[in-house]
Structure formats: structure tokens, C-alpha cells
N, C-alpha and C positions, 0 to 999 in steps of 0.2 A: 768337467764333461757335461752339467748340466747347461752351462753358458753355453758352450758349444752348439747343443741341441736346440736351446731357446732361438739361437742366433739362425740356425738352419730352419727353424719352423717359420720364423719373421721372415727371411729370405723367401722359401716359400710362398709365404701367404702374398707376399709383393709382387711375386711372378705372376700368381693365379689372379689376383687382381687387375695389373697391366693387362693380361691376356682377354680377361672379361671386358675390359674398357674398350681394347683393340676390337675385338669382338662384335661389341655394341654399337662401336664406329661404323662398321661395315655392315649393320643390318638396318632394314627399315620395313615398317608394316606399312600396306596400304589396304584398305577397305575399298571393295567394289560391289556391284551387284554381280547375281549370279546369272548365268546365260553366256552369251557370244564372246563378252568381254575377256571371261576367263583365257580364252584361247590368245586373246590379244594380249593379254597381262603376263602369259607363258614366253612371248616372246620379248616382253620388256624384261622380264627377269633373266632371260639367256644373254640379252644385249648389258644387262648392267653388270651382271657376272664378268662378261668377257671383257667389257671396256674399264670396268671401274672396280673390279671385285668386290661390287656391292651385292648383298644377299637380300632380295626382296621378296617377303613374305607376304601373300596375297591372302587375304579374308573375305570371302564372299557371303554379301547378306541380300535375301531375297525380301527388301525393304528400303523405304526411302528416308527413314527416320534415324536407324541405328548407325549408318556410318558415318554421319555428322555428331551424333552423340558420342561415338568411339573415339572420333579425332577430338572434340572436345575436352572428353575425358584423359586424354594422351595415352589411351589403349591403343592407338595406330597413331603413325605418322602423318599420313596423309590419306586422301580418297579419291574417287576418280567414279562417279557415276551421275552428277547432277548438272542440270543446266544453269547458266548464269542468274536467269530470272529466279529459280528453285532457290540458290544460293542466297542470293539478295534478301527475297522473302523469308528464308529460313533464319538469316544472321539477324535480321530485324526483328523478328518474333522472339527470339531464342538467345540474344544476345551473344553471338559467336563472334569470334576476333580471329576471322580465318583470311588467307591471302592465296589469290591464284598464283599458282607456279606456271602454268600453262593452259591454253585452251587446246582442246582435243580434237573431238570431231563433232558435226552436227548430225544428229540421229533423226531423221524427219520423222514426225508423229503421222499416221494414215489412217483411212478407214477403210474397213473390210466389210464383207458380207458374205455368205454364205445362201442368201436369199435371193439377191438380185445382184447384176452385171453391170449396170449404169446408176449412178446416181439418178438421173432421171427418173428410173423408174423405181425411187423411193417414194411408198404411199402415204396419203395423208392418214395423219394419227401413229405411224410407225413408231417402234421401240428403238430408241439409239442409246447404248449404253457408253458412257465415259468415266474417266477414273475419278474418285472422290477426293485424291490428293490435290491440294489447292492450285498450285501451279500447272500440273497437269490438266485438271480440271478447265482453267481459264484457258490453257493454251487448246483445248479440244474446241471449247467454244468459240474461239477465236476462228479455228479451222471452219466450223460449220460456219460461221458469218462470212467468212471469204468466199465459200460456195452459194451464198444467198438463200441459206437454208433457216438462218434465223438473223436477227438484227439485235445487237447490244446497245446500252447508253451510249454516249459520247464520253469519251476520256477515261474509260475504265482501266487503259493499261494492260498490264500482263496479266493482271488477276481478276478477272470476271467472275460471277457466278451465276447461278440459273435465275436468281433474284434480279440480274442486271438485262435479262431480254426482255426487248419493248417490242419485240415482233416477230412472231411463230408462224409464219403463213400455212405452214403444213400442219400445224397442231401437233407436233414432234412430242412423244413422251420420253425425255430425257431424263435417264437412271443414273444415278452416280453407284459406282461399286468399286472395290478394292482393286487396285491395279493390277496385280497377279492374276486377278479373277476374270480380266477383260477377255481373253482368250476364249475362256469356257464359254460365255455367254453367247458366242458366235453359232453354237449349237443349239442354244436355246429357242424352241419355236416360237417364241414371242417376240424374240429379237430380229430387228430387221439390219443394224447397222451399229458397228463397235469402233470406237477411237483408240487405237493401241499404239504403246512406244514401242518403237524400234525392237529394243532390248527386249521385250517380251513377245512381240509377233515373230520374232525370229526364231524363239524358242519352239515354234509349231510350225516351221518351214514358210511362214507369211513374209513376204518383200514389199516393202512401199512401193517400188518401182513396178514389180512384176504384178502382183496381187491388190494392191491399194485401189480404191475406185476414186480416191484423191488423195493427195500429201500437200505438205509444206515444200514450200521451193526453198532453193539454197540461200535464199537472203534471210532466213529464220533467224530471230534473234536467240534461239535457245539453244545455244552453243555448249556444249559440255566442258567441263574443266577438271583439271588436276590441281587439288586443293590442298594445302598445308595450312598450319596456325602461324599467327603473326610471328609467334616465338621461335619457331624453327624454320620460317621460308627461306632465310640467308644460311643454313646451315649447309655443309659440304654434302653431306649424302643427301640433302633434297634437291642441290644442284645439280647433283650427278643424276638423281632419279629423273629428273626433267630432262638433261640430254640423253639419258637413254631412252625416254618417250619420244623423242622429236628425231627420231631416226628412219631413214628409209626402210628398214627390217619391219618396225611397227606399222608404219604406213601401209605397207604390202600385205601385212598380216591382215590388216583391218579391211583391205580389199578383196581378200581371200575369205574371210568371213562373211564379212556383209555383203558380198558382191555387187559392189556399186552404191549400197544404201548407207554408208559411212563416209561423211563429205570431210575431209582433211580439213583443221583450222588451225594449223600453225604454221 
């Protein structure tokens, strides 16, 4: 009797472990930024489930550091929030061993204002707020340079800082703030202009094409990516996640959510 009971328990345990393993094989965790991308990833979840029986758990962060830390520590299997220059800079700085599963979208960064309607009206000495995150900061300075508002040292690449400004003819007061706070600075009576990422500007109803005084064009190198680790990039579920993302349904959802402000990159 005891032997029969022990055999039954062993068989049950084996079945439970097999079920758990099978369940794990059908699940993937993805870190993203809070905001409109959540609606896009709801579509990815739907496609992944219908086409591959893949359960995608989406974990949103209102932060640019934690999604990569979570991927590196294996708390998530992939993330989708960052541009390629940011990924390159973070990998170099922190020693990440990540892989690009696919490019996703270009989300143009743009300048917004509640004080002026045209960049020509930007007064001398105006305060301009930009992100204090290294890559977005550099991206913002390059955009200001493209408008002729500042000039940067030659050869600064994608990561210039305010120390690289060699000419500031309007004597702009460039102030660095936390990226999620940029939209709030638009209501500051002392701030004339703010350069804001699309995923944050869209949260307050601002569109680069409709509301931006100026913006990046389609040739921007700051394309976003779906990223995994090197050790899981070739796994079945990572490839299925990639395929689920690269679908017309996801592209259509991005068009609906961003109203033309997200440029498909795959």
C-alpha cells in the first residue's frame, strides 16, 4: 500500500513539474514604458496568444533604467522602450550583453511650447528644458543644433552634453530635468520651450506633427528596438514574440494610438 501511494505521489509530482515547464515555455515577460505603448502591447499580447499560444506579460516602468536592469537580472525576458543609441551607451556603461530582436518604431522627439507659436519667436535668454538622461539629452541638443539655435563641438556623436555647446547666439538657458517631468515644465511661467519624447508628450495629448514647433525627421538614427539577452535571443518564445510584434495588426494599432507619430521601422 505504501509503495502504491509513493508511486502515485511520484507520478503526480512528475506531471506537475511537466505542466509547470510547459507553462513556462508559453510565457514571456516584457518590460516597457508606461504610456501609449501599453495599448500597442495589448495588441501584441492578443496576436501572440492567437498565433503562437504565447502568453505575454507586460510590465510597465515609468523609468529608463529599470527595464534594462530587469532584463539583465532575468526578471524579464525582453524589453521594448529604448533607442539604439541609448542601448549602445547603456551596454557600454553597464556591461549588458543584450541582443536586438527587431527594430520597432521611430518616435520623433519634438519641441513644444505654450508661450510661442513659432521658433522664430523664441526670445533671447529663453529657458529651454531638456531631459537629463544622457542619450535623450544628447538627442535634444542635436535637435536644437539642427534648428540653428546652438552649435556643438565637431565629432560629439550621439552623446553631446551642454559642455559641448560652443555657440549659443540667443543665450538660451538650457535646463536639464527628469524626463517624466518635462511635460509639466510647459506650465512653468519661466519656461518657453521644452523638448519631449513622444511617449511622454502623447500622455498629455501632444503630437510632434500637430503640436511640435520642430521635430526630428524620418532619417533619425534614434530607432527603438525590441531587446532580449544574448543568452535567450534564439529561444523559440523570443522568436515567436518577434513574429507577433512584426504584424500588420501591431502596425495598425501604433498608427491608431500615435496618429502617424510612430514610424514603422521593421
